[in-house]
C-alpha angles and dihedrals in degrees: 000000000000116000129223119243090253091058094058121102118233092259090050091051090054091045090053091049091051092050092046094050091049092050093048091049091052091048091053090048092050092048092049091050092049096051101029096109099041100036108023096165093056090044090057091053091048092052090050090053090047089056090050091052091049089052090053091050093052091051091049092049091049091052092045091052090050095049105031111014135245104312114088114191117227107249117161135186092259089057091063123068115234096030116125110231114232113253114236089245091152089066094054112120098217104041112182129192093237090053091050093049092051091049092049091053091049092050093050093046090052092048091050092050091048094054092046090054094041093057089069091056097071140045094196108118095213094050092045091050094052093045090050091050091050091049089055092047092049087053088055088049089056088053088046090058088058092042089051088063093045094049092048090051094047094049094047091245091111091056091050092047091048090051090050091048092049092047092052092047090052093047097045104033115012100041098052090040092051093047089052095045092050093047094045095045098045105030093053095049094083099050095042097050093036089057091044096053093038095055104018086217122123095208093055091051090048094052092048091047093047093050093045093048096049093042092050091047094054092045095048092044094056092041092053094044093051097042099076135006090212095230098115100022096050090228094134133233111352098221093048089050090047092051091052092049094046095048093047091048091054091045091052092056097039092056096072093031098061095067088067089070082081108095094213101087098202093050092046091050093049093050092045091054091051090050090051090053090050092048093052091047092051092050090049091051093048092050090050095042101045107016096045092234113158112252095242093047093047091047092050094047096046105031097040092046092046092046092052092051091045092053092046090053092052092048092049090049093050093046092048097042128111094267092053092048091050 
């Protein structure tokens, strides 16, 4: 059974502090190693904080040896109720600077709170003094996490890291998602509206749209995943990228398919046309916002292309409808 902090003996409190400082130091070292190439300025700050945590650990061990001897019991955060277990952030695939800075502030806040509570667990003057000193130093570490951001911004490193972070986000998330959304929205227009005008039945158009959307999503997902392993291009894990592309492809087609669940054909058609206009506007905005495409150019590429496909679908539906067959 896990104990509460109040149930720990003084030597157990020190053992927990030693284990926590060692764990935090290793986390900072792992994070610095992961981001060293892409975000060197932040990596330098993380290594400095790792060294600080190692210094804390050495001071705690020295005090423990003096007060309680050589054997240090293994007491970890998960052995004490109320402790927040560290997230395995260092294993996260897409590790961003902003995410790291938030985690650093959380870690230092938790460490400061721990030392403040641990002081009340002992009456030994030497132990209380060291725990109080470490609480003050953890408070300075919290400030250091904020200063780390300010220094990086002042030196221009923050701007470079933000650009790198944005570029990776665009390559790994926005680009495959946009490709899928464009393909799903535009490529399914013709079959959905051809079926709608050919049969004048909402359910028929819905079935065709559903099949086209799911089929296009599966096809695009596999195509994206198998196109690039991401090692040289920096586009991230292929199957994650493929999943994003596939899901967005399906979403792009489903958007103007769902209105055909409405039994009234004219109402369903009117709503579907509005949805198509919204889809094309959203795609245009994404291309302008994240791909730096000029508004007029993005509008021409997306709206004109989508409109042509839409008209072709209507024409095919009218030509292939019951009246044409008769």
